[in-house]
C-alpha positions in Angstrom: -21.7 64.3 66.4 -23.0 66.2 63.5 -25.3 63.3 61.3 -23.4 63.8 58.7 -21.8 60.5 58.0 -18.1 59.1 58.8 -15.6 60.4 56.2 -13.3 58.8 55.4 -9.6 59.4 56.9 -6.3 59.5 55.1 -3.2 59.6 57.1 -0.7 61.4 54.3 -1.3 64.2 52.2 -0.6 63.5 48.0 2.8 65.1 46.3 3.9 65.1 42.8 5.1 61.4 43.1 2.7 59.6 45.4 -0.4 61.5 44.4 -3.8 61.2 45.5 -7.0 59.5 43.7 -10.2 61.9 43.9 -13.4 62.4 42.4 -12.0 64.9 39.4 -8.8 62.3 38.8 -5.4 62.1 40.4 -4.3 65.8 42.8 -1.2 66.2 42.1 1.3 68.0 45.1 4.2 70.7 43.8 6.3 71.5 46.9 8.0 74.3 45.3 11.3 75.4 46.8 11.0 78.1 49.3 7.2 78.6 48.5 8.2 80.2 45.0 7.2 79.9 41.4 9.1 81.6 39.4 7.0 83.1 36.7 8.6 80.5 34.3 8.0 77.7 37.0 4.2 79.4 36.9 3.4 79.2 33.1 5.1 75.7 33.4 3.4 75.1 35.7 0.0 76.3 34.1 0.9 74.3 30.9 0.9 71.0 32.2 -2.1 71.2 33.9 -4.0 72.9 31.1 -1.7 69.3 29.1 -2.4 66.5 31.2 -5.5 67.5 33.4 -8.7 69.6 34.4 -7.0 73.3 34.0 -7.6 73.5 38.1 -4.9 74.3 40.4 -5.2 74.7 44.4 -3.2 76.0 47.5 -3.2 73.4 49.7 -3.5 75.1 53.6 0.2 74.7 54.2 1.5 76.5 51.1 2.1 74.5 48.1 0.0 74.2 44.7 -1.4 71.1 43.8 -2.7 69.5 40.3 -6.5 68.7 40.2 -7.6 66.6 37.7 -4.8 65.0 35.9 -5.1 61.2 34.0 -3.8 58.6 35.2 -2.1 57.9 32.1 -0.8 61.4 31.8 1.0 61.3 35.3 4.9 59.9 34.2 4.8 62.6 31.5 4.0 65.3 34.2 6.4 64.4 36.5 8.7 64.4 33.0 8.3 68.1 32.7 7.9 69.1 36.6 11.0 67.6 36.8 12.1 70.3 33.6 10.7 72.7 36.0 13.1 72.1 38.9 10.1 71.3 41.0 10.4 67.2 41.7 11.9 65.4 44.6 14.5 62.9 44.0 11.7 60.3 45.5 8.8 60.1 47.3 10.2 59.2 50.7 12.0 63.0 50.3 9.3 64.3 48.8 7.5 63.2 51.9 9.9 64.4 54.6 10.4 67.8 53.1 6.6 69.4 54.0 8.2 72.8 55.3 5.7 75.8 55.2 7.8 79.3 54.9 6.4 83.0 55.8 5.8 84.3 52.4 7.2 87.4 53.5 10.4 86.2 53.5 13.7 88.0 52.4 16.4 86.5 51.1 19.7 86.1 53.1 17.4 86.6 56.4 16.8 83.8 58.7 13.8 82.5 57.6 15.6 81.8 54.1 19.0 80.3 55.1 16.8 77.4 57.9 14.6 77.0 54.9 16.7 75.8 53.0 19.1 74.7 55.6 15.9 72.2 56.9 15.3 71.3 53.3 18.8 70.4 53.1 18.7 68.2 55.8 15.1 66.5 55.4 16.5 65.1 51.6 19.4 63.5 53.8 17.6 62.2 56.4 16.6 58.5 55.0 16.5 57.2 58.2 13.3 60.1 59.5 10.1 57.8 59.0 7.3 61.0 59.9 3.8 60.7 59.7 2.1 61.7 56.3 1.1 65.1 57.6 3.8 65.7 60.1 5.4 68.9 59.4 7.9 72.3 59.7 7.2 75.6 59.5 9.7 78.2 59.6 8.1 81.6 60.8 11.1 84.2 61.9 10.0 87.5 61.0 9.9 90.2 64.0 5.5 89.4 63.8 4.9 85.9 63.9 2.0 84.6 61.1 2.1 80.8 61.3 1.0 80.0 64.0 -2.6 78.7 62.8 -0.9 77.9 60.0 -1.2 73.5 60.8 2.2 72.4 61.9 4.2 69.7 64.2 8.0 71.6 64.6 8.5 75.5 65.1 11.1 77.4 63.9 10.0 81.4 65.2 11.2 84.3 66.6 10.5 84.5 70.0 11.4 87.7 73.1 15.1 86.4 73.2 15.6 85.8 70.0 14.9 82.0 67.5 13.4 78.8 68.6 12.6 76.1 68.2 9.3 75.2 69.5 7.5 71.5 69.3 3.3 72.7 68.6 1.5 72.3 71.3 4.4 73.6 73.9 4.0 77.2 74.9 8.0 77.3 75.0 10.6 76.0 73.1 14.3 75.8 72.6 16.6 78.7 71.9 18.1 78.3 68.2 20.7 80.4 66.0 20.0 80.2 62.5 22.8 78.0 62.0 22.0 74.7 63.9 17.8 75.6 63.9 17.7 72.7 60.8 19.9 69.9 62.8 17.6 71.2 65.9 14.5 70.8 64.3 15.4 66.8 62.8 16.8 66.3 66.6 13.2 67.2 67.9 11.7 64.8 65.1 13.8 61.7 65.6 12.7 62.5 70.0 8.7 62.5 68.7 9.6 59.1 67.2 11.1 58.1 70.2 8.3 59.0 72.4 5.8 57.4 70.8 4.8 60.1 68.0 3.6 58.0 65.4 1.3 54.9 66.3 0.8 52.8 63.2 2.4 55.4 61.0 0.4 58.3 61.9 0.8 60.8 64.5 0.8 64.4 65.2 3.0 66.6 67.8 0.6 68.0 70.1 -1.2 64.6 70.0 2.3 63.1 72.2 2.9 66.5 73.9 -0.9 65.6 75.5 0.5 62.9 77.3 4.1 63.7 77.5 6.1 66.1 78.6 8.4 68.4 76.7 11.6 67.9 76.3 13.5 69.6 78.8 15.8 72.2 77.4 13.1 73.6 76.0 12.5 76.9 78.2 12.6 79.8 76.1 9.0 81.6 76.3 6.7 81.6 73.0 5.8 84.6 70.8 2.7 86.3 71.1 0.6 86.8 68.3 -1.1 89.6 67.7 -4.0 89.3 68.5 -7.4 89.1 65.5 -4.4 89.6 63.2 -5.3 88.2 59.6 -4.0 87.8 55.8 -6.3 90.4 53.4 -5.5 90.6 49.7 -2.9 94.6 49.6 0.3 96.1 49.2 3.0 94.5 51.3 6.4 95.1 51.8 7.1 92.7 49.0 4.9 93.1 46.4 0.8 92.7 46.3 -1.4 89.8 48.5 -4.5 88.7 46.5 -6.7 85.9 46.9 -8.2 83.1 44.7 -11.8 82.5 45.4 -12.3 79.4 48.0 -8.5 79.0 47.0 -8.6 77.6 43.5 -8.3 79.6 40.6 -8.2 78.0 36.2 -4.7 77.3 35.7 -5.1 80.3 33.0 -5.0 82.6 36.2 -1.7 80.9 37.4 0.1 82.0 34.2 -1.7 85.4 33.9 -0.2 86.3 37.0 2.7 85.3 36.5 3.6 88.6 33.4 3.0 90.1 36.6 6.2 88.7 39.2 7.3 85.5 41.0 4.7 83.9 42.8 5.4 82.8 46.7 2.4 80.0 47.7 0.7 81.0 51.7 -1.1 78.8 53.8 -4.1 81.7 54.0 -5.8 80.9 50.1 -3.4 83.7 48.6 -0.8 84.5 47.1 1.9 86.7 46.8 3.2 88.3 43.7 6.1 89.5 44.1 7.2 93.2 43.7 3.8 94.2 42.2 1.5 97.1 43.1 -1.6 96.7 40.9 -3.5 93.8 39.1 -6.6 93.3 36.5 -9.6 91.5 37.2 -8.7 87.6 36.9 -11.6 85.3 37.0 -11.2 83.4 40.3 -9.0 86.5 41.4 -10.0 88.6 44.9 -8.1 91.9 44.9 -10.6 93.8 47.5 -10.5 92.9 51.0 -13.6 93.5 51.9 -15.3 90.7 49.1 -17.6 89.0 50.6 -16.2 85.7 49.6 -13.3 86.6 52.4 -15.3 85.5 54.8 -15.9 81.2 53.3 -14.2 78.9 53.0 -15.6 75.1 50.9 -14.2 72.6 49.9 -13.8 70.7 46.3 -17.1 69.4 47.4 -18.7 66.5 44.7 -18.5 65.5 42.3 -14.1 66.6 42.7 -14.3 65.2 46.1 -15.4 61.2 46.5 -16.3 62.4 50.7 -18.4 64.8 49.8 -22.1 64.2 49.9 -22.5 66.9 48.0 -22.1 69.9 45.4 -20.4 72.7 48.1 -19.1 75.7 46.1 -21.6 77.2 44.1 -24.3 77.3 47.7 -21.0 78.8 49.1 -21.0 81.8 46.6 -24.4 82.1 47.0 -24.2 82.1 50.7 -21.4 85.1 50.9 -23.3 88.1 51.3 -25.3 87.2 53.9 -21.9 86.3 56.1 -21.8 88.8 58.9 -18.2 91.4 58.8 -16.4 89.8 61.1 -17.7 86.1 60.9 -17.1 83.2 59.1 -19.1 80.3 57.3 -17.3 77.0 56.7 -19.3 74.8 53.5 -18.4 71.3 54.2 -19.2 68.6 51.5 -18.4 66.0 54.6 -18.2 66.0 58.3 -13.9 65.9 57.9 -13.8 69.6 57.4 -10.8 70.0 55.4 -11.1 73.7 54.4 -11.3 75.4 57.4 -10.4 72.0 60.6 -10.7 74.6 63.1 -14.0 75.6 64.5 -15.9 79.1 62.5 -18.8 81.2 64.0 -20.7 79.2 61.2 -20.7 75.5 60.0 -22.7 73.9 56.8 -21.9 69.8 56.6 -23.6 68.2 53.4 -25.1 64.5 55.0 -27.4 65.1 51.8 -27.4 65.3 48.1 -28.8 68.8 48.9 -29.3 68.2 53.0 -26.7 70.4 55.7 -26.3 70.3 58.7 -26.2 73.9 60.8 -23.2 74.0 63.4 -22.0 77.2 65.2 -19.1 78.1 67.1 -17.7 74.3 65.8 -16.0 72.0 63.5 -18.1 70.2 60.9 -18.0 67.3 62.9 -20.0 68.9 66.0 -23.1 68.6 67.3 -25.5 70.0 65.0 -28.0 73.2 65.9 -30.3 72.0 62.8 -30.9 69.2 60.7 -31.1 68.7 56.9 -31.6 72.4 55.5 -32.0 72.4 51.9 -29.8 74.1 50.1 -32.7 75.9 47.7 -34.4 76.8 51.6 -30.1 78.6 52.9 -30.5 80.4 49.2 -34.8 81.7 49.7 -33.7 82.7 53.6 -29.7 82.6 54.2 -31.0 84.1 57.9 -31.2 81.0 58.6 -27.6 80.5 59.2 -28.0 83.7 62.2 -31.5 82.8 63.4 -31.6 82.9 67.3 -27.8 83.7 67.2 
């Protein structure tokens, strides 16, 4: 274990109707239908962020937009604004259930699009489905899978022999069609609950499968993800993929992007600007696939997050040019490692206001190689990150 203090772990994710208090005010997460914002919705969100919050906007690892620093006394007015934009569910229960990550490369009328709409409608109506707060669905039915590294509990994918429904952690799934995939997904979610997958209101599918066999009908082979495939800023068939520095931007950048087309949110701290080919430089926008900031993940850090023990992003920005090509640095304000839950080549976990543990090939909570490295020492000698490796 890292020498960092054990942080508080929440068993749920914030929403619009159930926000979470952070160090800079309320975090309000907006789950845009189909992960898409029209230009009007994007501009409206930018206005609401500036009127009721800090004017900072995040993209989460599940392709949702987060408005930061929302004042408690402004939350009701914010919800009214979101309702006017068509970006709020009927109630907090429906909002929590509709935890869907959709491939951003869907096309109107294709399998991913149809299944996402069917599943969202089914989840809104499934009032008996009391799933854990972090339980989610991934819809990834394109010819090439792109969401296999995105957190989800139930996956609808295109396997070698057609569409399959797969429990996260299983190497095979149930053959489905675009017509019945949503219903089968809800059936698998109920199987998860029936099998005791949500003790004390928590739990994830892969944890259940570690102690229970998958459903017997789940025998169709899973898709094979391309080795080493990652997404980078650049042109795609659907538009221009752009990255955000550490997944955050000012509301003014969100509004400016809306001038170039509708926006699709991605789980890679990026946005897809539909139909765009060129964009002007904008604050916190990364257009160059070789930008060293893409080799670094960093959480909100102090003071924005009450769990964080140190400022993170200033140091991450300074160290980014020293991260070797092909490697990734995760700079975490605490041992939870929210910005990059999976192992990284290099990890700095804050242990005090100005001290970090260095971990290699691990997570923010793993045993450190070096302890009590100061931010100033790391800036002065960034080769400390890779020395002796």
